[in-house]
C-alpha positions in Angstrom: -35.3 38.7 -3.6 -38.3 39.5 -1.5 -38.1 39.0 2.2 -41.2 37.6 3.8 -42.2 38.5 7.3 -44.6 36.6 9.6 -47.3 39.2 9.1 -47.1 38.8 5.4 -49.8 36.3 4.2 -47.6 35.1 1.4 -45.2 33.6 4.0 -47.9 31.0 4.8 -48.3 30.2 1.1 -44.5 29.6 0.8 -44.4 27.5 3.9 -47.4 25.4 2.6 -45.7 25.0 -0.8 -42.4 23.9 0.8 -44.3 21.3 2.9 -46.1 20.0 -0.1 -42.8 19.7 -2.0 -41.4 17.6 0.9 -44.4 15.4 0.7 -44.0 15.0 -3.1 -40.3 14.0 -2.6 -41.3 11.4 0.0 -44.0 10.1 -2.3 -41.6 10.0 -5.2 -39.1 8.1 -3.1 -41.8 5.5 -2.1 -42.9 5.1 -5.7 -39.3 4.5 -6.9 -38.8 1.9 -4.2 -42.0 0.2 -5.2 -41.0 0.2 -8.9 -37.6 -1.3 -8.0 -39.4 -4.1 -6.0 -41.7 -4.8 -9.0 -38.7 -4.9 -11.3 -37.0 -7.4 -9.0 -40.2 -9.5 -8.9 -40.5 -9.4 -12.7 -36.9 -10.5 -13.0 -37.5 -13.4 -10.7 -40.6 -14.5 -12.6 -38.8 -14.3 -15.9 -36.0 -16.5 -14.5 -38.5 -19.2 -13.6 -41.2 -18.8 -16.3 -40.0 -21.8 -18.4 -39.5 -24.1 -15.4 -42.0 -26.9 -14.7 -42.3 -29.4 -11.9 -41.5 -33.0 -12.8 -43.2 -36.0 -11.3 -40.3 -36.3 -8.8 -40.8 -32.7 -7.7 -44.6 -32.6 -7.5 -45.9 -36.1 -8.2 -49.3 -36.8 -7.0 -50.8 -34.9 -4.0 -54.1 -35.5 -2.4 -55.9 -32.5 -0.9 -59.5 -32.8 0.5 -60.4 -35.7 -1.8 -58.8 -34.2 -4.9 -55.7 -35.6 -6.5 -53.3 -33.0 -8.0 -51.1 -34.5 -10.7 -48.4 -33.1 -12.9 -47.6 -34.7 -16.2 -45.3 -33.1 -18.7 -45.7 -29.7 -17.1 -49.5 -29.8 -17.1 -51.1 -29.8 -13.7 -54.5 -31.5 -13.5 -57.1 -31.9 -10.7 -59.2 -35.0 -10.3 -61.3 -36.6 -7.6 -59.3 -39.2 -5.7 -59.7 -42.4 -7.6 -61.6 -45.2 -5.9 -60.9 -48.9 -6.7 -62.8 -51.9 -5.4 -60.7 -55.0 -4.7 -62.6 -58.3 -4.4 -59.6 -60.7 -4.9 -58.2 -62.6 -1.9 -54.9 -60.8 -2.4 -53.7 -57.7 -4.1 -50.2 -56.3 -4.5 -50.0 -52.5 -4.4 -48.8 -51.1 -7.7 -47.8 -47.5 -8.7 -51.4 -47.2 -10.1 -52.6 -47.5 -6.5 -50.8 -44.4 -5.4 -53.3 -42.0 -4.0 -56.2 -44.4 -4.6 -58.8 -45.2 -2.0 -59.2 -49.0 -2.0 -62.5 -50.6 -1.1 -61.5 -54.0 0.1 -64.8 -55.9 -0.4 -64.8 -59.7 0.2 -66.6 -62.1 2.6 -63.3 -63.9 3.3 -60.0 -62.5 4.4 -57.9 -60.4 2.1 -54.2 -59.6 1.9 -52.7 -56.3 0.7 -49.0 -56.7 0.0 -46.4 -54.0 -0.4 -43.8 -55.0 -3.1 -40.0 -54.4 -3.0 -38.5 -51.6 -5.0 -41.7 -50.5 -6.6 -43.1 -47.6 -4.7 -41.3 -44.2 -4.5 -40.7 -42.5 -1.2 -43.7 -40.3 -0.4 -46.2 -42.6 -2.2 -49.4 -43.0 -0.2 -52.9 -44.4 -0.2 -55.6 -45.8 1.9 -58.7 -47.9 2.0 -61.5 -49.4 4.0 -62.6 -53.0 4.9 -66.1 -52.9 3.2 -66.9 -56.6 3.4 -66.8 -59.1 6.3 -63.3 -60.3 5.4 -60.5 -58.6 7.4 -57.6 -57.1 5.5 -54.1 -57.9 6.4 -51.4 -55.5 5.3 -48.3 -57.5 4.4 -44.7 -56.8 3.3 -43.0 -58.6 0.4 -39.5 -60.0 1.1 -37.1 -57.0 1.6 -39.9 -54.6 2.7 -40.4 -53.5 6.3 -43.8 -52.5 7.5 -43.6 -49.7 10.1 -46.6 -50.3 12.3 -47.8 -49.7 15.9 -47.5 -52.8 18.1 -47.6 -55.2 15.2 -51.1 -54.0 14.3 -51.5 -54.8 10.6 -55.0 -56.2 10.2 -58.2 -54.3 10.0 -60.5 -54.7 13.1 -63.7 -55.2 11.2 -66.1 -54.0 8.6 -65.9 -50.2 8.2 -62.3 -50.1 9.5 -60.1 -47.7 7.6 -56.3 -47.9 7.0 -53.6 -45.8 5.3 -50.1 -46.2 4.2 -47.1 -44.0 3.2 -43.7 -45.0 1.9 -41.3 -43.2 4.4 -38.0 -44.7 3.0 -37.1 -47.0 0.2 -38.9 -50.3 1.1 -40.2 -49.0 4.4 -43.9 -48.5 4.5 -45.8 -46.9 7.5 -49.2 -48.4 8.0 -51.9 -47.0 10.3 -55.6 -46.9 10.9 -58.2 -49.1 12.6 -55.8 -52.0 12.9 -55.1 -54.9 15.3 -52.3 -57.4 15.8 -52.5 -60.7 13.9 -52.7 -63.5 16.5 
């Protein structure tokens, strides 16, 4: 074995190589930790790769005018549907979930929320497009959750929204007034 002394230039080389070896060991430790994390992530992805959301898990979601829907594991994007209602009365159906209703009539209109039809989380909205005010009404057994009994649109251009908060309990809101 050769002893190295401070004056010997080979001592600096050995010190430099020892430092590099420490750096390589630290780098190797970091790479191994990263590989372990990637293996864990891959295992997690493999565990869930065959799972899909059902209507009850994802359902229909509106984001910035786009409706996101899941059907049989296929997710689709579509513009929020718009439906014009010109009848004197309309009962909300599951087809109206996430729809924008254009309530367009010269005379008054009534929009009724039926019992045991709409799932919790269902929502929608609309606008009074004609001169006829729109009254939001509850079928027997349904409770409208409103502010200060305000359930009728205030006039042409007034908007309203609704969401089912609990079974047969529908929150209504918007440009509404109390029915006198």
